[in-house]
N, C-alpha and C positions, 0 to 999 in steps of 0.2 A: 580443333575448336576454331572458330572464326575471331577474327579480330574484335569485332562488336560482341560476342559471347564473352571473351576474355575481358575487355573492358567492363562489361556489366558485372561478371564476377569479382572482378576487382574492387570497383563501387561497392557491392554488396559487402564484401570482406572488410572494407575501410568503414562501413557504416557500422558493422558488428562490433569492431575495435573502439569507434566512438561510442558506442552503448556500453560496453563492458568496462572502458576506460573509466567511465562515470561511476558505476555502481561498484567498481574496485577500492573506489575512495572511501566507501563508507563509513569504514573505521575509524578515519580521521574526521569524516564530516560530521560524526556523533558529539564530539568534544569542540568542534568549531562551531557547530550548532548552540551548545549550552553557552559559549562565549557570546553570541548575537543576543540572548536573551538577557544579558546582565543590566541590572536596574530597571526594567521594564515592570515588573510586579510592581516595584515601589511607586510608580505613577499612578496605581488605581488609588480610587478614593476610600474605599472601606474594606472590611474583609468579605472574602467570596465563600460561598457554600457549593457552587455547582459551575463546572465548566463546561461549555459546548464548543466544539470546533465545528465550524460551517465551511465546506469544502467539498470538493468533488474532484475525482480521479486522483492524480497523483500527489496532490494537496491534502486529500482526505485518507487515503488509505495508510498513513502513518500513523494515525490515530487509530486505526483498526490493530496494526502491528502492536500498539501499545497496551492492548488488552490482556496480553501475557504478564504486563506488570500491573496496571491499574485494576484489574479483576482481584488479583491476588491481594492488593492493598487496600482495596475498596477505595478506591480513589475517585472522586464523581466527575469522571470526564466521559464524555460520549461523543458522537459524530453525528451531525446533521446534513443531510445531502438533499435540500430542495430551495426553494424560493423563499422559505419562511423558516425560523429556528423553530425546531419541531416541538420544544416543549411548549405546551398549551398554557403555561403561566410562567413570566419572567419578571424579576423584581431586579432592584439595585446589588442584590446579593449574589446575582448571577453573573459569569465571566462569559462572553461570547467573542470567540477569538475568530473572525473574518480572514480567510486564509485563501490565496490564490498566488500562485508561483508567478504568473503573468500580471496578476492585479485586474483583469478584466472578465474574469468568469462571472458570468450574470447572476447565476444562481447565488454566489458569495455576495455580489454587491446588493442583490434584492435583500438576503438575510441581514446584511446590515443595516439598512433602511429599517427593516423590522424591528431589529435588536434596540437600534436608537429610539424608534416610536415606542417602545414598549419598557424603557427604562433600565435596560441591561447595562452592564459597564464593558467596556469593549477593548480588545487589541486586534492590531490587524497584522497580517504577516504578509509579506509580497516583496515581489522583485521591482514593482515600478506599477505603472499603468493607472486604471481609475481609483483602486483601493488607495494608493499613496497619495493620490490628489486628494482625496475624502479624508484621509487621515490628517493630511495639513490643513484642510479647510475646518475641521471640527475639533483640532488640537487633540486629536487620539493617540494612544501610544502605538508606535511603529517598530515593526522588527523588518527590517531591510535585509532581504537575500540579495545575493549575487551569483552568477554562473562561475564556477572556478575555471572555465574554458569556456571560447564563444561556441562550441559544438556540444555543450552541455545538454543532455534532454532534462525538463523539470522531474520527470518521472522516475529519474535515478537519484532524486534530492531527498530520499528517506531519511538518510542520516542526519540531515540538517533539522528535517522537521523534527525527528525524534529527539535530537539536542536540545531544542528550542522548547518544545513542549516540556520535556522533563525537566529542565532548568527553571522553566515558568511554575510548575507544580512544586518543585523543591522551594521556590522563593514564596509561593502560597502557604506552605505548611503542611501539602498533600503528601509529597514525596521526599522523606529524609534521604539525604545521601545521594542524590541521583547523580551529581556530576561525578563522584567518585566511582559509582555504580556503572556509569556509561564510559569512563575511561578504561575500568577493567574489561568491559564487553568490546571496547575496540581493540584492546591489544589480545583478547582471546579470539577475537575473529580473525584476525590477521592470519592465524595459524590454520584456519579452516577453510581457506579459498583454493586449494589445490584440488578442484573439482571436474577438471576438462573430460578426463576419460570417462567417469561416472556419468555426467553431463550427456556425451555422445550417445551411450549406452541407452539412456533415459529417452533421449530425443529420438533414437532409431526405433525404440519400441512404440513410441506415440506417433511417428511419422505416418502421416496418411490418415491418422483417426483424431475422433473428437474427444479430448481428455474431459473426464469429471474428477474433481477431487472431492475427497472424503477425508474428515478429521475430526477426531473428539475435540470437546472445548481444551484449552483455549486456542486451539490451533486452526478451528473451523473457519471462523470469522476473521482470523487473521492471516495465517499461513493461505488456507483454502483459498479465500476471496482475492488475496493478492496474487497468487502463483496465477490463478486463472485471469487476473488483469494483464499479467505479463505475457502469458501465450497469447491473448487477444491482441495487444498492442504490437509486440517485438514480432512474434510469428504470423501474425494476421490471421488467426485461426478461432474458430468457436471455441469456448471451454466455458465448463460449469462447475459450481461447487455446492456442496451441503455438508451438514452436520451428522456424525455419527453421536447418538442412538435416532435421530429424527427419522434418520434416512430409513432405518429399519421398520418403521411402523407405516410407511406408505412409499416412499419413491423407489425401493427397491422392487417392487412389484413390477413396476414399470419395465423392468429389463426382462420381462418374460418373452418379448417378441421385440423386433424391431430395433435391437441393439448391436447390430454389425459395424454402425460406423464408429462406435464408442470403445473408449477405453477407461475403465474405473480405476482410479489412482488412489490407493489408500496411505494417509499417513500415519506410521506406527509411533506412538510416543511411549519411550521406556519408563517415563514417570507418570503415566496415567495409572488407574487403579487396576488390579489385576482382572477383574471384572469387563472393565471396558477395554482392556487389551485383548481379552479373549471375545469380545462382540466386535472389535474391528478386525481380528484375524478371521473371524467365521463369518463376517460380513463378506470378504474378499472369496472365501472358500465359496460360499452358497452362490454368489454371481459365476464364479468361474465353473461350478457344477452345471450351471444353465447355461453353459457355454459363451459366457460373457468374457472378453480380454480384460484381463486385470493386472494391476501392478502394485506392489508393495514398497514403499520408500520409508526407511527410518527416518524419523526427525535427527538431525546431526547432534551428537552428544557433546554437551558443554558444561562449564560450570553453572552457566546462569541461563535461564528460559530464553531471556532475550538474545543470546548470543546463539542459542540453538536455533531459535527463530530465524534470525538474520542470515544463519549460515546455510540452512536449509533455504530461504529465498535466495539466497546469490546462487545456490545452485541450479535453482529452476531460472534464474536469470540467464545463467549459462545453457540451461536446456533450451530455453525459448530463441535464444540466438542460433544454437546449432539447428533448431527447427527451421529459422528463418534462413540459413544457409541452405538447408536442403530443398527450401520452398523456392529458391533464388528469389528471395526479397529483403529488401533493406528494412531493420527493425525500426529504424528512426522517424521516417514520415507517418504521419497518421492523417492521410487525405480524405478517407471518408469522413472524419470527424470535421476536419476544417470546411469540407462541401456541404456537411449538414448544418455546422454555425452559418454558413454564408446563405444556405436556403431559407434559415430561420429568420434572417434580416437581423438588424441593428435592435439592440435591447436599450429600452427607453426609458428604463426606472422601475420601482417597484409598483407602480400602478399597472402596467402592463403584465407585470407576473399574475 
């Protein structure tokens, strides 16, 4: 191996360690996030009936991950990914959380303008940037994030966001015992992070193919969506997701032909109903019978569904980094995204949206 190749490999290995060192901290980030939210809900002017997180990318998918909690507890939390808040009617009983780690995500900035114009109450979560400036200008409640290390990647910050959101929901009266629950989740999660061998096996099976992730609720929109994002960003590879049983009514027939580049990955949930477990298993078998490459991955067993979710997600953090190593790419840079933003040109405000 040439010196240039060795240097490049060393750089990639270092990049992988940077990424994984960030996500290894998630068990502690959960509790740290709850501390960041102290006293923020008390700054709101009246009771809240509905909460909308306006965010994109790594600032948004923690809201998806929280569906394993919020759906079960009927907590009115939703995620809006656009230039406007997705609810057609906002009132002062709505809380809009404008969220962006950088503070400069244009969709979040535009949604903030939309929420203020429509009379919603607002909280801002960011590490600086234009959102922090707007919080100061309009005297809006601000939760200030900081990177634990200079090389920390915002998409490794799920623990901070989940901690902040859970504590806010507890203080708003929606999520009783949130802080205690997250503390227990963090402790349990630390015991489920020895995954290197399994991750290498999964990465080897996926290497050179396009993974498509399938899961039943509540793991489709949460786990399936976020694992897909990890493969996209860390391994620089296409990936997709969908939900069972919807998949059985349309998408599966698409595997009749042209499926050679794909690997269908099915997440097995031991807590799903017996019929749903049979459906997921038979989905994998049917595709296999049609010659489709399939892989079944059990959701990690744990006392808390949130622990199961985060542990399985961590497994795929490592999988995506193993795939990056196999492809000789550094998981950290997202050059195409940055090039795209530059090509869009500067964002001049809600009127432009």
